[in-house]
N, C-alpha and C positions, 0 to 999 in steps of 0.2 A: 181609590187608590189605583196605581199604577202597575200594569204587567208587569211581571219579573221579566228581566232580562234573558234570566238561566231556564235550561230545557234539556229534561234528560232526552235520551235518545227515544224511549220510549211512548213521551209523550208528544214526540216529530209526527206532524202529517204523515199516513204511506204513501203520497207521493213523491216525500221531502226524501225519506230516510233512503230510499235508493242512490238520490245523490250524495247525500252523507256519508254512507259505506262508499263510493267510488273516491269519496275526496280522503278519507281516510285512508287508502288502498296506497292513494297517491305517497301519503303521509308518510306511511310506516313499511311499505314494500321494503325499500332499499336497506332498512336497519332492519329487519328480522332475518337471523337464521333460516331459512326455510330450505329444506332439500330440493320441492318439487314447487312448482305454482298452486295452491288452494283454489277451489273455484268460488265461484261470489257466495253461493248458499254457505260457503265454511265461514267466508268474511262477514255476509250477515248474522250467523246464528252466535260467532261468536263476539261482536259487536254489541249486537242485543243482549248478551249474558252480563258483558261486561258495563252493559248500560249507563256510558259515559255523560256528563253532563257536560253541556256548551252555552256558552255565550255565545248572543247577539247583538252584535256591534253594529250601530247605526248610524256610527257620525259621516265624515265627509260621502264615504261610501260601505256600505252593507257589508258586511260579513258576519260568518261563525266560526266561532274559536273553542277548542278542546277546551275546559277550565283543564286549571295547572292541579287542580285536585286529583282532577281527572287520569291525566296523562299517562303516569305510569301503571296505572294500576289498567288503563284502557292494554298499554303495549304488554304487561305482564301477561293480562287474557290471550291475547294476539297472538301471542307468539305458544304461548301454551295449545290452545285450540287449534289455532293453526296447524301445528307440529301435527297434532293426531289428525289433522284431515289430509293433507298434504303426498 
C-alpha cells in the first residue's frame, strides 16, 4: 500500500507547518481585502481552522499544492478570520 500524496494541514509535521503558512501568505495576501496586516499567529489559526488539503507533487521537482477542492474554502476562511484579527 503506497502513501497517499494528499495531506491535511493538521497532519503536516509541526516544523513544516510554518513554511506552508508562509507559502499561503504569499499566495493569498494580495487577493484578500484586509484593512491592516494580520499577525502571523492569526494566519496560522485561520489556516488550522480551514484545515485545507494539500497535494504533494513529486515529479521532476517536488512541490506542494493546495487541492482545488480546498482552495475556495481556505480563501473564504482566511478572509473571514483575518478580517477579525486585523
